[in-house]
matplotlib code that plots the C-alpha trace (Angstrom):
import matplotlib.pyplot as plt

x = [54.2, 56.4, 53.5, 50.9, 52.8, 53.5, 49.5, 48.7, 51.2, 49.5, 45.8, 46.9, 48.6, 44.5, 42.8, 45.9, 47.6, 45.2, 46.6, 49.6, 52.5, 53.5, 56.9, 56.7, 55.8, 58.3, 60.1, 64.3, 64.7, 62.0, 63.5, 67.1, 65.1, 63.3, 66.4, 68.0, 64.8, 65.3, 68.7, 67.8, 64.2, 64.4, 61.0, 59.5, 58.3, 59.8, 62.9, 65.9, 67.6, 67.1, 64.0, 65.9, 68.0, 64.5, 63.1, 65.8, 65.1, 63.0, 60.7, 59.9, 58.2, 55.0, 55.4, 58.2, 56.4, 53.9, 56.4, 58.4, 54.7, 54.1, 57.3, 57.0, 53.1, 54.2, 57.0, 54.3, 52.3, 55.5, 56.7, 59.8, 62.4, 61.6, 57.7, 58.2, 60.7, 58.0, 55.2, 57.2, 57.9, 54.6, 53.3, 56.1, 54.9, 51.2, 52.1, 54.3, 53.3, 52.5, 53.7, 50.1, 47.1, 44.3, 41.3, 37.7, 34.0, 32.7, 29.1, 26.7, 28.9, 28.1, 29.8, 30.1, 31.8, 32.1, 32.1, 34.6, 37.0, 41.0, 41.5, 39.5, 39.1, 37.6, 37.4, 36.5, 34.6, 32.5, 29.1, 30.6, 34.2, 34.9, 37.9, 35.4, 32.8, 34.8, 36.7, 33.9, 31.7, 35.1, 36.0, 32.3, 32.2, 35.7, 34.6, 31.3, 31.8, 35.1, 38.6, 38.4, 35.4, 35.4, 38.9, 38.1, 35.4, 34.6, 33.5, 32.1, 32.7, 31.5, 33.4, 32.3, 34.2, 33.6, 34.5, 32.6, 28.9, 26.6, 28.9, 27.0, 23.4, 24.9, 26.6, 23.4, 22.1, 24.4, 23.5, 19.9, 20.1, 22.2, 20.1, 17.3, 19.0, 20.0, 23.4, 25.2, 22.4, 21.9, 25.5, 26.0, 22.7, 24.5, 27.6, 25.9, 24.5, 27.3, 26.9, 23.3, 23.8, 21.2, 19.6, 16.3, 17.0, 18.4, 14.7, 13.7, 16.8, 16.5, 12.4, 14.4, 16.5, 13.5, 13.8, 10.3, 10.7, 8.8, 10.6, 13.9, 13.5, 12.6, 16.0, 17.4, 16.6, 16.9, 19.6, 20.5, 21.8, 23.5, 25.1, 25.8, 27.8, 29.9, 31.1, 32.1, 34.0, 35.6, 37.2, 38.5, 40.5, 41.7, 42.9, 45.0, 42.5, 42.6, 41.2, 39.2, 39.0, 41.1, 41.7, 42.5, 44.3, 44.0, 44.2, 46.9, 46.8, 47.0, 49.5, 49.4, 47.7, 43.7, 43.1, 41.6, 44.6, 46.5, 43.9, 43.2, 47.3, 47.9, 44.5, 45.1, 48.6, 47.0, 45.2, 48.0, 50.4, 47.6, 46.9, 50.9, 50.6, 53.7, 55.6, 55.6, 57.5, 59.2]
y = [150.8, 149.5, 146.6, 149.2, 151.4, 148.2, 147.3, 151.3, 151.1, 148.2, 149.3, 152.6, 150.5, 149.8, 146.7, 145.3, 144.7, 142.7, 140.0, 137.9, 139.9, 139.1, 139.1, 135.5, 133.6, 133.9, 131.4, 131.4, 133.0, 135.6, 136.7, 137.4, 139.3, 141.3, 141.9, 143.0, 145.4, 146.6, 148.0, 149.6, 151.3, 154.7, 155.5, 158.8, 160.2, 160.5, 158.4, 159.6, 156.1, 152.9, 150.5, 148.1, 150.9, 152.6, 149.7, 149.1, 152.3, 152.9, 155.1, 153.3, 155.7, 153.4, 154.3, 152.0, 149.2, 149.6, 149.4, 146.5, 145.0, 145.8, 144.5, 141.1, 141.3, 141.4, 139.2, 136.8, 137.5, 136.5, 139.8, 140.8, 143.0, 145.2, 145.4, 146.1, 148.8, 150.1, 150.3, 151.7, 154.3, 155.1, 154.9, 157.6, 160.2, 159.6, 160.5, 163.2, 166.6, 167.7, 171.2, 171.6, 170.0, 169.3, 171.8, 170.8, 172.0, 169.5, 172.0, 169.2, 165.9, 162.8, 162.3, 159.1, 159.1, 161.5, 165.1, 165.8, 163.4, 164.8, 162.8, 163.4, 161.5, 162.4, 159.7, 160.1, 157.3, 155.8, 154.4, 152.0, 151.1, 147.8, 148.1, 151.5, 148.8, 146.8, 150.4, 152.2, 150.1, 148.7, 152.5, 153.1, 150.4, 151.2, 154.5, 153.9, 151.1, 149.3, 150.2, 154.0, 154.8, 158.2, 158.8, 159.5, 161.0, 159.6, 162.4, 160.3, 162.7, 160.9, 160.8, 159.1, 157.8, 158.0, 154.8, 153.2, 152.1, 153.3, 155.8, 158.4, 157.5, 155.8, 159.4, 161.1, 158.5, 159.0, 162.5, 162.0, 159.9, 162.7, 165.7, 163.6, 162.6, 158.9, 159.1, 156.0, 153.8, 154.4, 153.8, 150.7, 149.2, 150.4, 148.7, 145.7, 145.3, 146.1, 142.5, 143.2, 146.7, 148.6, 151.9, 150.6, 149.3, 152.5, 154.0, 150.3, 150.2, 153.9, 152.6, 149.4, 151.9, 154.0, 157.0, 158.2, 156.6, 159.5, 161.8, 160.1, 159.9, 163.9, 164.4, 162.0, 164.4, 167.8, 170.3, 170.7, 167.1, 167.0, 170.5, 168.6, 166.0, 167.9, 170.1, 167.6, 165.8, 169.0, 169.1, 165.6, 166.8, 170.1, 167.8, 165.3, 162.6, 160.8, 157.0, 155.6, 155.2, 158.1, 158.7, 162.6, 161.5, 165.3, 166.8, 164.1, 162.4, 158.5, 156.4, 153.0, 150.1, 150.0, 147.0, 146.4, 146.1, 149.0, 151.3, 150.7, 150.8, 154.4, 155.7, 154.7, 155.7, 159.6, 159.4, 159.1, 161.8, 164.6, 163.3, 163.5, 159.7, 158.7, 157.3, 154.2, 152.5, 149.4]
z = [193.7, 190.9, 190.4, 190.0, 187.6, 185.5, 185.5, 184.7, 181.4, 180.4, 180.7, 178.7, 176.0, 175.2, 174.0, 171.8, 175.3, 176.1, 173.9, 174.3, 173.2, 169.5, 170.0, 172.3, 169.2, 167.1, 165.8, 165.9, 162.5, 163.0, 166.5, 165.3, 162.2, 165.1, 167.1, 164.0, 163.0, 167.0, 166.4, 163.2, 164.0, 165.9, 167.2, 165.9, 168.9, 173.0, 172.6, 170.2, 170.5, 168.7, 169.5, 172.0, 173.5, 174.1, 175.5, 178.0, 179.9, 183.0, 181.7, 178.6, 175.5, 175.1, 170.5, 171.5, 172.9, 170.2, 167.4, 168.9, 168.2, 165.2, 163.6, 165.9, 164.3, 160.5, 160.8, 162.1, 158.7, 156.9, 155.9, 154.7, 155.7, 153.3, 153.8, 157.9, 157.2, 154.5, 156.6, 159.7, 157.3, 156.3, 159.9, 160.8, 158.0, 158.8, 162.6, 162.8, 162.3, 159.0, 157.5, 156.3, 157.8, 156.0, 156.2, 156.8, 157.0, 159.5, 160.2, 158.7, 158.1, 160.1, 163.5, 165.7, 169.2, 171.3, 170.7, 173.5, 172.4, 171.9, 168.4, 165.6, 162.6, 159.5, 156.9, 153.1, 151.7, 148.4, 148.5, 146.0, 147.5, 149.0, 151.4, 152.7, 153.6, 155.5, 157.0, 157.9, 160.2, 162.1, 163.0, 163.9, 166.1, 167.3, 168.6, 169.5, 171.9, 171.6, 172.2, 171.4, 172.9, 174.3, 172.7, 169.5, 167.4, 163.5, 160.9, 157.6, 154.3, 150.9, 148.3, 145.2, 142.5, 139.0, 137.9, 140.5, 139.1, 141.4, 143.6, 142.7, 143.6, 146.6, 148.1, 147.6, 149.4, 152.1, 151.7, 152.2, 154.7, 157.2, 155.8, 157.3, 160.5, 160.7, 158.7, 160.6, 160.5, 156.8, 155.9, 158.3, 156.0, 153.0, 153.8, 155.5, 151.9, 149.9, 147.7, 146.5, 145.8, 143.3, 142.8, 143.7, 146.9, 148.2, 149.3, 150.8, 152.6, 154.1, 155.2, 156.8, 159.2, 160.1, 157.6, 155.7, 152.4, 150.3, 152.3, 151.3, 147.9, 147.3, 149.2, 146.7, 143.8, 145.6, 144.4, 148.0, 148.6, 145.3, 146.3, 149.5, 147.8, 145.3, 148.3, 150.6, 146.9, 146.1, 149.7, 149.3, 146.4, 147.6, 151.0, 148.2, 148.0, 145.4, 146.4, 149.0, 152.2, 152.9, 156.4, 158.6, 162.0, 163.7, 160.2, 158.6, 155.9, 156.9, 155.0, 157.0, 156.7, 158.0, 159.3, 162.8, 164.8, 163.1, 163.1, 167.2, 167.9, 165.7, 167.2, 170.3, 170.2, 168.9, 172.5, 174.3, 172.8, 172.9, 176.3, 177.2, 178.0, 176.1, 179.0, 181.3, 183.8, 182.6]

ax = plt.figure().add_subplot(projection="3d")
ax.plot(x, y, z, "-o")
ax.set_aspect("equal")
plt.show()
């Protein structure tokens, strides 16, 4: 029974647990700093003690294991004590309950993932933001076919950045594709072709993903499409969006890193939290 519980706990920690434990790969010097950080870090949920003591309890808070592994991953990457403490602080502020959650009108927002999923991510992104071109396709894969399938649903909100040439046209193209029923295929195409972007290619790319080109051109020029884009931008500004990509997790603004491993871990954590699966046997 003890082994069954342990295996279930490992499985419930998601895809990140399938890889070798990062703490096993630390050098002697990194291991010493890791133990110092373990003694100085308090998990922001499910255990009130220091991280090193939380990890020794019989019913271990899963978050303690996640934070342990994050510290070790960052040490392997060469992050300093100050950088790691800063990253842990941003994660804590992102994942704890906000005083006032953001509000959204998602009635027409493109959805990816299972509509019944308990974790909702709202992503504001610009068509000409290079980081968006990496983060949005990665999030789409995670919620549609990878480690977060069934756990997380993703909504997209266009947010053109004025300083990015082509952002208005790209934002209108996102909206036009959504109004014609192919938001995600078009978004993925546009980001896949990020380096070869030009306004003249927006309609041909729509045809490539099955949208009738003439209908797309008409929608691009429509007052309705422009209104949708303006409302999305206004909503983002009301929610404190100033740069892209900006993510909200169940209404809370996410302040942490957006690399694949970090997003997978924090969204899996949120799924555990809302499903009350926060503990496992050591």
